[in-house]
N, CA, C and O atoms as a Tripos MOL2 file, in Angstrom:
@<TRIPOS>MOLECULE
protein
  240   239    60     0     0
PROTEIN
NO_CHARGES

@<TRIPOS>ATOM
      1 N           0.8140   -1.1650    0.0360 N.3       1 MET1
      2 CA         -0.1290   -0.1150    0.0780 C.3       1 MET1
      3 C           0.8290    1.4430    0.3580 C.2       1 MET1
      4 O           0.3800    2.5840    0.2450 O.2       1 MET1
      5 N           1.8300    1.1620    0.6310 N.am      2 LYS2
      6 CA          2.9120    2.1980    0.7550 C.3       2 LYS2
      7 C           3.2330    2.5160   -0.4920 C.2       2 LYS2
      8 O           2.8710    3.5910   -0.9710 O.2       2 LYS2
      9 N           3.9670    1.6050   -1.1970 N.am      3 GLU3
     10 CA          4.4370    1.5960   -2.5650 C.3       3 GLU3
     11 C           3.5710    2.4310   -3.3510 C.2       3 GLU3
     12 O           4.0190    3.4110   -3.9470 O.2       3 GLU3
     13 N           2.2990    2.0880   -3.3920 N.am      4 ALA4
     14 CA          1.1680    2.4680   -4.1950 C.3       4 ALA4
     15 C           0.9360    4.0160   -3.8610 C.2       4 ALA4
     16 O           0.2450    4.6460   -4.6620 O.2       4 ALA4
     17 N           1.3590    4.5590   -2.9520 N.am      5 GLY5
     18 CA          0.9500    6.0500   -2.5020 C.3       5 GLY5
     19 C          -0.1930    6.1490   -1.7900 C.2       5 GLY5
     20 O          -0.7870    7.2230   -1.8850 O.2       5 GLY5
     21 N          -0.6760    5.2760   -1.0720 N.am      6 LEU6
     22 CA         -1.9680    5.0530   -0.2270 C.3       6 LEU6
     23 C          -1.5500    5.5510    0.9590 C.2       6 LEU6
     24 O          -0.3570    5.8250    1.0940 O.2       6 LEU6
     25 N          -2.4940    5.7560    2.0430 N.am      7 PHE7
     26 CA         -2.2480    6.4150    3.0460 C.3       7 PHE7
     27 C          -2.5710    5.4550    4.2900 C.2       7 PHE7
     28 O          -3.5990    5.7390    4.9040 O.2       7 PHE7
     29 N          -1.9240    4.5000    4.6810 N.am      8 PRO8
     30 CA         -1.9360    3.3010    5.4700 C.3       8 PRO8
     31 C          -1.9990    3.7810    7.0130 C.2       8 PRO8
     32 O          -1.0900    4.3770    7.5900 O.2       8 PRO8
     33 N          -3.2160    3.4160    7.5600 N.am      9 VAL9
     34 CA         -3.1360    3.8910    9.1120 C.3       9 VAL9
     35 C          -3.4480    2.5620    9.9660 C.2       9 VAL9
     36 O          -3.7610    1.4990    9.4310 O.2       9 VAL9
     37 N          -3.3270    2.7460   11.3660 N.am     10 SER10
     38 CA         -3.5570    1.5530   12.3500 C.3      10 SER10
     39 C          -4.7790    1.7460   12.9090 C.2      10 SER10
     40 O          -4.8810    2.6340   13.7560 O.2      10 SER10
     41 N          -5.8110    1.0410   12.5820 N.am     11 CYS11
     42 CA         -7.1450    1.4950   13.4860 C.3      11 CYS11
     43 C          -7.9880   -0.0290   13.5720 C.2      11 CYS11
     44 O          -7.7870   -1.1050   13.0080 O.2      11 CYS11
     45 N          -8.8340    0.3510   14.3790 N.am     12 VAL12
     46 CA         -9.8720   -1.0320   14.5080 C.3      12 VAL12
     47 C         -11.2050   -0.3850   14.5580 C.2      12 VAL12
     48 O         -11.5630    0.2450   15.5530 O.2      12 VAL12
     49 N         -12.2060   -0.5780   13.1360 N.am     13 ASN13
     50 CA        -13.2710    0.1380   12.7670 C.3      13 ASN13
     51 C         -14.4340   -0.3830   13.8630 C.2      13 ASN13
     52 O         -15.2780    0.4160   14.2690 O.2      13 ASN13
     53 N         -14.4180   -1.6320   14.2640 N.am     14 ASP14
     54 CA        -15.3520   -2.2410   14.6640 C.3      14 ASP14
     55 C         -14.9690   -3.4220   15.5210 C.2      14 ASP14
     56 O         -15.1000   -4.5730   15.1060 O.2      14 ASP14
     57 N         -14.4500   -3.1090   16.8310 N.am     15 PRO15
     58 CA        -13.7510   -4.3420   17.5050 C.3      15 PRO15
     59 C         -14.6230   -5.6340   17.6180 C.2      15 PRO15
     60 O         -14.1600   -6.7350   17.3210 O.2      15 PRO15
     61 N         -15.8670   -5.4630   18.0480 N.am     16 PRO16
     62 CA        -16.8350   -6.6420   18.5980 C.3      16 PRO16
     63 C         -16.8170   -7.3410   16.8980 C.2      16 PRO16
     64 O         -16.3550   -8.4530   16.6400 O.2      16 PRO16
     65 N         -17.2250   -6.7130   16.2210 N.am     17 MET17
     66 CA        -17.5190   -7.3600   14.7470 C.3      17 MET17
     67 C         -16.5410   -8.2120   14.2150 C.2      17 MET17
     68 O         -16.8220   -9.3080   13.7310 O.2      17 MET17
     69 N         -15.1290   -7.6460   14.2990 N.am     18 PHE18
     70 CA        -14.0410   -8.1460   13.8220 C.3      18 PHE18
     71 C         -13.1840   -9.0160   14.6220 C.2      18 PHE18
     72 O         -12.2820   -9.7000   14.1390 O.2      18 PHE18
     73 N         -13.5590   -8.9610   16.1280 N.am     19 GLY19
     74 CA        -12.6950   -9.9170   17.0070 C.3      19 GLY19
     75 C         -11.3410   -9.4340   17.4950 C.2      19 GLY19
     76 O         -10.4560  -10.2070   17.8610 O.2      19 GLY19
     77 N         -11.2280   -8.0880   17.4810 N.am     20 THR20
     78 CA         -9.7810   -7.5980   17.6750 C.3      20 THR20
     79 C         -10.0000   -6.4910   18.3470 C.2      20 THR20
     80 O         -11.1260   -6.1490   18.7080 O.2      20 THR20
     81 N          -8.8500   -5.7780   18.5940 N.am     21 ASP21
     82 CA         -8.6290   -4.4300   19.2430 C.3      21 ASP21
     83 C          -7.3800   -4.0290   18.8170 C.2      21 ASP21
     84 O          -6.6330   -4.7770   18.1850 O.2      21 ASP21
     85 N          -7.0130   -2.5130   19.2260 N.am     22 ILE22
     86 CA         -5.8390   -2.1200   18.7940 C.3      22 ILE22
     87 C          -4.5040   -2.6930   19.2060 C.2      22 ILE22
     88 O          -3.4590   -2.5860   18.5650 O.2      22 ILE22
     89 N          -4.6930   -3.3930   20.5060 N.am     23 GLY23
     90 CA         -3.4080   -4.0540   20.8630 C.3      23 GLY23
     91 C          -3.0100   -5.3070   19.9040 C.2      23 GLY23
     92 O          -1.8700   -5.7650   19.8290 O.2      23 GLY23
     93 N          -4.1020   -5.7690   19.2070 N.am     24 ALA24
     94 CA         -3.9510   -7.1270   18.6060 C.3      24 ALA24
     95 C          -3.5910   -6.6010   17.2740 C.2      24 ALA24
     96 O          -2.8330   -7.2990   16.6000 O.2      24 ALA24
     97 N          -4.1170   -5.2060   16.6650 N.am     25 ILE25
     98 CA         -3.6860   -5.1080   15.6070 C.3      25 ILE25
     99 C          -2.0390   -4.4080   15.6800 C.2      25 ILE25
    100 O          -1.4070   -4.4140   14.6240 O.2      25 ILE25
    101 N          -1.4800   -3.9120   16.7320 N.am     26 TYR26
    102 CA         -0.1910   -3.4750   16.8400 C.3      26 TYR26
    103 C           0.7880   -4.8240   17.0710 C.2      26 TYR26
    104 O           1.9870   -4.7060   16.8150 O.2      26 TYR26
    105 N           0.3530   -5.8850   17.4740 N.am     27 ALA27
    106 CA          0.9310   -7.0100   17.6140 C.3      27 ALA27
    107 C           1.2140   -7.3430   16.1770 C.2      27 ALA27
    108 O           2.3940   -7.3490   15.8270 O.2      27 ALA27
    109 N           0.3880   -7.5890   15.4060 N.am     28 THR28
    110 CA         -0.0490   -8.0710   14.0690 C.3      28 THR28
    111 C           1.1800   -7.2830   13.1130 C.2      28 THR28
    112 O           1.8590   -7.8880   12.2840 O.2      28 THR28
    113 N           1.3160   -5.7120   13.4370 N.am     29 MET29
    114 CA          2.1410   -4.9650   12.3530 C.3      29 MET29
    115 C           3.3250   -5.0270   13.1370 C.2      29 MET29
    116 O           4.2280   -4.4990   12.4880 O.2      29 MET29
    117 N           3.7740   -5.4780   14.3620 N.am     30 ALA30
    118 CA          5.3080   -5.9500   15.0420 C.3      30 ALA30
    119 C           5.7770   -7.2610   14.1670 C.2      30 ALA30
    120 O           6.9720   -7.5470   14.0880 O.2      30 ALA30
    121 N           4.9160   -7.9190   13.6160 N.am     31 ARG31
    122 CA          5.3180   -9.4440   13.0650 C.3      31 ARG31
    123 C           5.2570   -8.8210   11.3100 C.2      31 ARG31
    124 O           5.4090   -9.7540   10.5220 O.2      31 ARG31
    125 N           5.1490   -8.0420   10.9190 N.am     32 VAL32
    126 CA          5.1960   -7.4510    9.3630 C.3      32 VAL32
    127 C           6.6700   -7.0600    9.0840 C.2      32 VAL32
    128 O           7.0770   -5.9900    9.5350 O.2      32 VAL32
    129 N           7.4660   -7.8350    8.3930 N.am     33 PRO33
    130 CA          8.9420   -7.5560    8.3040 C.3      33 PRO33
    131 C           9.4150   -6.0970    8.0630 C.2      33 PRO33
    132 O          10.3200   -5.4720    8.6150 O.2      33 PRO33
    133 N           8.4270   -5.6770    6.9430 N.am     34 SER34
    134 CA          8.7530   -4.3010    6.5970 C.3      34 SER34
    135 C           8.5020   -3.0460    7.0610 C.2      34 SER34
    136 O           8.7710   -1.9350    6.6060 O.2      34 SER34
    137 N           7.7830   -3.5140    8.3180 N.am     35 LEU35
    138 CA          7.3560   -2.5090    9.4660 C.3      35 LEU35
    139 C           8.3340   -2.3080   10.2640 C.2      35 LEU35
    140 O           8.7410   -3.3800   10.7110 O.2      35 LEU35
    141 N           8.8660   -1.4670   10.6250 N.am     36 ASP36
    142 CA          9.7490   -0.9330   11.7730 C.3      36 ASP36
    143 C           8.9990   -0.2510   13.0000 C.2      36 ASP36
    144 O           7.7770   -0.1800   12.8700 O.2      36 ASP36
    145 N           9.4990    0.2170   14.0730 N.am     37 VAL37
    146 CA          9.0630    0.8080   15.0030 C.3      37 VAL37
    147 C           8.5190    2.3270   14.7270 C.2      37 VAL37
    148 O           7.4160    2.7160   15.1100 O.2      37 VAL37
    149 N           9.3000    2.9890   14.1280 N.am     38 PRO38
    150 CA          9.0960    4.5300   13.6650 C.3      38 PRO38
    151 C           7.8560    4.3220   12.7140 C.2      38 PRO38
    152 O           6.8160    4.9550   12.8940 O.2      38 PRO38
    153 N           8.0090    3.4210   11.7080 N.am     39 GLU39
    154 CA          6.8570    3.3420   10.7000 C.3      39 GLU39
    155 C           5.2630    3.0970   11.1550 C.2      39 GLU39
    156 O           4.2160    3.5590   10.7000 O.2      39 GLU39
    157 N           5.5190    2.2340   12.1730 N.am     40 VAL40
    158 CA          4.2630    2.0680   12.8160 C.3      40 VAL40
    159 C           4.1900    3.3960   13.5550 C.2      40 VAL40
    160 O           3.0900    3.9060   13.3400 O.2      40 VAL40
    161 N           4.8490    4.0440   14.2390 N.am     41 ALA41
    162 CA          4.6520    5.3070   15.1280 C.3      41 ALA41
    163 C           4.1720    6.2600   14.0100 C.2      41 ALA41
    164 O           3.3490    7.1270   14.3060 O.2      41 ALA41
    165 N           4.6470    6.1510   12.7080 N.am     42 ALA42
    166 CA          4.2680    7.3230   11.6420 C.3      42 ALA42
    167 C           2.7160    6.8980   11.5310 C.2      42 ALA42
    168 O           1.8700    7.7250   11.8710 O.2      42 ALA42
    169 N           2.3190    5.6260   11.0630 N.am     43 MET43
    170 CA          0.9320    5.2310   10.8810 C.3      43 MET43
    171 C           0.1100    5.5530   12.0000 C.2      43 MET43
    172 O          -1.0350    5.9130   11.7250 O.2      43 MET43
    173 N           0.4480    5.5020   13.2350 N.am     44 SER44
    174 CA         -0.4780    6.0890   14.2470 C.3      44 SER44
    175 C          -0.8830    7.4830   14.0490 C.2      44 SER44
    176 O          -2.0480    7.8790   14.0040 O.2      44 SER44
    177 N           0.2130    8.2180   13.9310 N.am     45 LEU45
    178 CA          0.1810    9.6080   13.8990 C.3      45 LEU45
    179 C          -0.5940    9.9170   12.3060 C.2      45 LEU45
    180 O          -1.0660   11.0530   12.2620 O.2      45 LEU45
    181 N          -0.7470    9.2910   11.3220 N.am     46 ARG46
    182 CA         -1.5160    9.5740   10.3820 C.3      46 ARG46
    183 C          -2.9810    9.3270   10.6290 C.2      46 ARG46
    184 O          -3.8470    9.9080    9.9740 O.2      46 ARG46
    185 N          -3.2380    8.4940   11.5400 N.am     47 ALA47
    186 CA         -4.4710    8.0010   11.9530 C.3      47 ALA47
    187 C          -5.0580    9.1140   12.4150 C.2      47 ALA47
    188 O          -6.2370    9.2780   12.1010 O.2      47 ALA47
    189 N          -4.5410    9.9040   13.0690 N.am     48 ILE48
    190 CA         -5.1240   10.9520   13.7780 C.3      48 ILE48
    191 C          -5.2570   12.3120   12.5960 C.2      48 ILE48
    192 O          -6.1990   13.1050   12.6090 O.2      48 ILE48
    193 N          -4.2740   12.3570   11.7560 N.am     49 ASP49
    194 CA         -4.5700   13.2750   10.5130 C.3      49 ASP49
    195 C          -5.9820   12.7580    9.6770 C.2      49 ASP49
    196 O          -6.7890   13.5290    9.1570 O.2      49 ASP49
    197 N          -6.0590   11.5340    9.6790 N.am     50 ALA50
    198 CA         -7.0280   10.9590    8.7230 C.3      50 ALA50
    199 C          -8.3520   10.8790    9.5280 C.2      50 ALA50
    200 O          -9.3850   10.6690    8.8910 O.2      50 ALA50
    201 N          -8.4050   11.0190   10.7930 N.am     51 ALA51
    202 CA         -9.9920   11.1730   11.5190 C.3      51 ALA51
    203 C         -10.8480   12.4390   10.9680 C.2      51 ALA51
    204 O         -10.5270   13.5510   10.5480 O.2      51 ALA51
    205 N         -12.0090   11.8050   11.1500 N.am     52 TRP52
    206 CA        -12.9750   12.7970   10.4000 C.3      52 TRP52
    207 C         -13.2020   13.9030   11.7380 C.2      52 TRP52
    208 O         -14.3670   14.0280   12.1180 O.2      52 TRP52
    209 N         -12.3310   14.5520   12.3220 N.am     53 LEU53
    210 CA        -12.5360   15.5720   13.5480 C.3      53 LEU53
    211 C         -11.8700   16.9720   12.8080 C.2      53 LEU53
    212 O         -10.9410   16.9650   12.0020 O.2      53 LEU53
    213 N         -12.4890   17.9730   13.2300 N.am     54 SER54
    214 CA        -12.0160   19.1620   13.0540 C.3      54 SER54
    215 C         -10.8370   19.3260   13.5880 C.2      54 SER54
    216 O         -10.5070   18.3690   14.2880 O.2      54 SER54
    217 N          -9.9050   20.3650   13.5100 N.am     55 ASP55
    218 CA         -8.6390   20.5420   13.6600 C.3      55 ASP55
    219 C          -8.6470   20.9070   15.3320 C.2      55 ASP55
    220 O          -7.7020   20.6170   16.0660 O.2      55 ASP55
    221 N          -9.6770   21.4810   15.7180 N.am     56 GLU56
    222 CA         -9.7270   21.7650   17.2120 C.3      56 GLU56
    223 C          -9.7610   20.6200   18.2780 C.2      56 GLU56
    224 O          -9.3570   20.5910   19.4400 O.2      56 GLU56
    225 N         -10.5110   19.4890   17.3280 N.am     57 GLU57
    226 CA        -10.9660   18.3900   18.3560 C.3      57 GLU57
    227 C          -9.6350   17.2190   18.2760 C.2      57 GLU57
    228 O          -9.5050   16.2240   18.9890 O.2      57 GLU57
    229 N          -8.9210   17.5890   17.4160 N.am     58 LYS58
    230 CA         -7.5010   16.2550   17.1640 C.3      58 LYS58
    231 C          -6.7640   16.7680   18.1770 C.2      58 LYS58
    232 O          -6.6700   17.9700   18.4240 O.2      58 LYS58
    233 N          -6.0420   15.5610   18.9900 N.am     59 PRO59
    234 CA         -5.0310   15.9580   20.0460 C.3      59 PRO59
    235 C          -3.8550   16.6050   19.1610 C.2      59 PRO59
    236 O          -3.4960   16.2280   18.0450 O.2      59 PRO59
    237 N          -3.3340   17.6830   19.9310 N.am     60 GLY60
    238 CA         -2.0360   18.5060   19.6020 C.3      60 GLY60
    239 C          -1.0400   17.8720   19.0710 C.2      60 GLY60
    240 O          -0.0020   18.4740   18.7950 O.2      60 GLY60
@<TRIPOS>BOND
     1     1     2 1
     2     2     3 1
     3     3     4 2
     4     3     5 am
     5     5     6 1
     6     6     7 1
     7     7     8 2
     8     7     9 am
     9     9    10 1
    10    10    11 1
    11    11    12 2
    12    11    13 am
    13    13    14 1
    14    14    15 1
    15    15    16 2
    16    15    17 am
    17    17    18 1
    18    18    19 1
    19    19    20 2
    20    19    21 am
    21    21    22 1
    22    22    23 1
    23    23    24 2
    24    23    25 am
    25    25    26 1
    26    26    27 1
    27    27    28 2
    28    27    29 am
    29    29    30 1
    30    30    31 1
    31    31    32 2
    32    31    33 am
    33    33    34 1
    34    34    35 1
    35    35    36 2
    36    35    37 am
    37    37    38 1
    38    38    39 1
    39    39    40 2
    40    39    41 am
    41    41    42 1
    42    42    43 1
    43    43    44 2
    44    43    45 am
    45    45    46 1
    46    46    47 1
    47    47    48 2
    48    47    49 am
    49    49    50 1
    50    50    51 1
    51    51    52 2
    52    51    53 am
    53    53    54 1
    54    54    55 1
    55    55    56 2
    56    55    57 am
    57    57    58 1
    58    58    59 1
    59    59    60 2
    60    59    61 am
    61    61    62 1
    62    62    63 1
    63    63    64 2
    64    63    65 am
    65    65    66 1
    66    66    67 1
    67    67    68 2
    68    67    69 am
    69    69    70 1
    70    70    71 1
    71    71    72 2
    72    71    73 am
    73    73    74 1
    74    74    75 1
    75    75    76 2
    76    75    77 am
    77    77    78 1
    78    78    79 1
    79    79    80 2
    80    79    81 am
    81    81    82 1
    82    82    83 1
    83    83    84 2
    84    83    85 am
    85    85    86 1
    86    86    87 1
    87    87    88 2
    88    87    89 am
    89    89    90 1
    90    90    91 1
    91    91    92 2
    92    91    93 am
    93    93    94 1
    94    94    95 1
    95    95    96 2
    96    95    97 am
    97    97    98 1
    98    98    99 1
    99    99   100 2
   100    99   101 am
   101   101   102 1
   102   102   103 1
   103   103   104 2
   104   103   105 am
   105   105   106 1
   106   106   107 1
   107   107   108 2
   108   107   109 am
   109   109   110 1
   110   110   111 1
   111   111   112 2
   112   111   113 am
   113   113   114 1
   114   114   115 1
   115   115   116 2
   116   115   117 am
   117   117   118 1
   118   118   119 1
   119   119   120 2
   120   119   121 am
   121   121   122 1
   122   122   123 1
   123   123   124 2
   124   123   125 am
   125   125   126 1
   126   126   127 1
   127   127   128 2
   128   127   129 am
   129   129   130 1
   130   130   131 1
   131   131   132 2
   132   131   133 am
   133   133   134 1
   134   134   135 1
   135   135   136 2
   136   135   137 am
   137   137   138 1
   138   138   139 1
   139   139   140 2
   140   139   141 am
   141   141   142 1
   142   142   143 1
   143   143   144 2
   144   143   145 am
   145   145   146 1
   146   146   147 1
   147   147   148 2
   148   147   149 am
   149   149   150 1
   150   150   151 1
   151   151   152 2
   152   151   153 am
   153   153   154 1
   154   154   155 1
   155   155   156 2
   156   155   157 am
   157   157   158 1
   158   158   159 1
   159   159   160 2
   160   159   161 am
   161   161   162 1
   162   162   163 1
   163   163   164 2
   164   163   165 am
   165   165   166 1
   166   166   167 1
   167   167   168 2
   168   167   169 am
   169   169   170 1
   170   170   171 1
   171   171   172 2
   172   171   173 am
   173   173   174 1
   174   174   175 1
   175   175   176 2
   176   175   177 am
   177   177   178 1
   178   178   179 1
   179   179   180 2
   180   179   181 am
   181   181   182 1
   182   182   183 1
   183   183   184 2
   184   183   185 am
   185   185   186 1
   186   186   187 1
   187   187   188 2
   188   187   189 am
   189   189   190 1
   190   190   191 1
   191   191   192 2
   192   191   193 am
   193   193   194 1
   194   194   195 1
   195   195   196 2
   196   195   197 am
   197   197   198 1
   198   198   199 1
   199   199   200 2
   200   199   201 am
   201   201   202 1
   202   202   203 1
   203   203   204 2
   204   203   205 am
   205   205   206 1
   206   206   207 1
   207   207   208 2
   208   207   209 am
   209   209   210 1
   210   210   211 1
   211   211   212 2
   212   211   213 am
   213   213   214 1
   214   214   215 1
   215   215   216 2
   216   215   217 am
   217   217   218 1
   218   218   219 1
   219   219   220 2
   220   219   221 am
   221   221   222 1
   222   222   223 1
   223   223   224 2
   224   223   225 am
   225   225   226 1
   226   226   227 1
   227   227   228 2
   228   227   229 am
   229   229   230 1
   230   230   231 1
   231   231   232 2
   232   231   233 am
   233   233   234 1
   234   234   235 1
   235   235   236 2
   236   235   237 am
   237   237   238 1
   238   238   239 1
   239   239   240 2
@<TRIPOS>SUBSTRUCTURE
     1 MET1         2 RESIDUE 1 A MET
     2 LYS2         6 RESIDUE 1 A LYS
     3 GLU3        10 RESIDUE 1 A GLU
     4 ALA4        14 RESIDUE 1 A ALA
     5 GLY5        18 RESIDUE 1 A GLY
     6 LEU6        22 RESIDUE 1 A LEU
     7 PHE7        26 RESIDUE 1 A PHE
     8 PRO8        30 RESIDUE 1 A PRO
     9 VAL9        34 RESIDUE 1 A VAL
    10 SER10       38 RESIDUE 1 A SER
    11 CYS11       42 RESIDUE 1 A CYS
    12 VAL12       46 RESIDUE 1 A VAL
    13 ASN13       50 RESIDUE 1 A ASN
    14 ASP14       54 RESIDUE 1 A ASP
    15 PRO15       58 RESIDUE 1 A PRO
    16 PRO16       62 RESIDUE 1 A PRO
    17 MET17       66 RESIDUE 1 A MET
    18 PHE18       70 RESIDUE 1 A PHE
    19 GLY19       74 RESIDUE 1 A GLY
    20 THR20       78 RESIDUE 1 A THR
    21 ASP21       82 RESIDUE 1 A ASP
    22 ILE22       86 RESIDUE 1 A ILE
    23 GLY23       90 RESIDUE 1 A GLY
    24 ALA24       94 RESIDUE 1 A ALA
    25 ILE25       98 RESIDUE 1 A ILE
    26 TYR26      102 RESIDUE 1 A TYR
    27 ALA27      106 RESIDUE 1 A ALA
    28 THR28      110 RESIDUE 1 A THR
    29 MET29      114 RESIDUE 1 A MET
    30 ALA30      118 RESIDUE 1 A ALA
    31 ARG31      122 RESIDUE 1 A ARG
    32 VAL32      126 RESIDUE 1 A VAL
    33 PRO33      130 RESIDUE 1 A PRO
    34 SER34      134 RESIDUE 1 A SER
    35 LEU35      138 RESIDUE 1 A LEU
    36 ASP36      142 RESIDUE 1 A ASP
    37 VAL37      146 RESIDUE 1 A VAL
    38 PRO38      150 RESIDUE 1 A PRO
    39 GLU39      154 RESIDUE 1 A GLU
    40 VAL40      158 RESIDUE 1 A VAL
    41 ALA41      162 RESIDUE 1 A ALA
    42 ALA42      166 RESIDUE 1 A ALA
    43 MET43      170 RESIDUE 1 A MET
    44 SER44      174 RESIDUE 1 A SER
    45 LEU45      178 RESIDUE 1 A LEU
    46 ARG46      182 RESIDUE 1 A ARG
    47 ALA47      186 RESIDUE 1 A ALA
    48 ILE48      190 RESIDUE 1 A ILE
    49 ASP49      194 RESIDUE 1 A ASP
    50 ALA50      198 RESIDUE 1 A ALA
    51 ALA51      202 RESIDUE 1 A ALA
    52 TRP52      206 RESIDUE 1 A TRP
    53 LEU53      210 RESIDUE 1 A LEU
    54 SER54      214 RESIDUE 1 A SER
    55 ASP55      218 RESIDUE 1 A ASP
    56 GLU56      222 RESIDUE 1 A GLU
    57 GLU57      226 RESIDUE 1 A GLU
    58 LYS58      230 RESIDUE 1 A LYS
    59 PRO59      234 RESIDUE 1 A PRO
    60 GLY60      238 RESIDUE 1 A GLY
């Protein structure tokens, strides 16, 4: 996805429906050889940018 220029983020849309939580998502990402700690951190920050919130509602 990164190579295609997409904006990947780490998120859990509906934890009960998908049977997961954000901790499981991070554990899965930690097993992906092409992802390192800085990239996972960047994905987390991009999730804030991607949120459908006004700039005032987003954390600083």
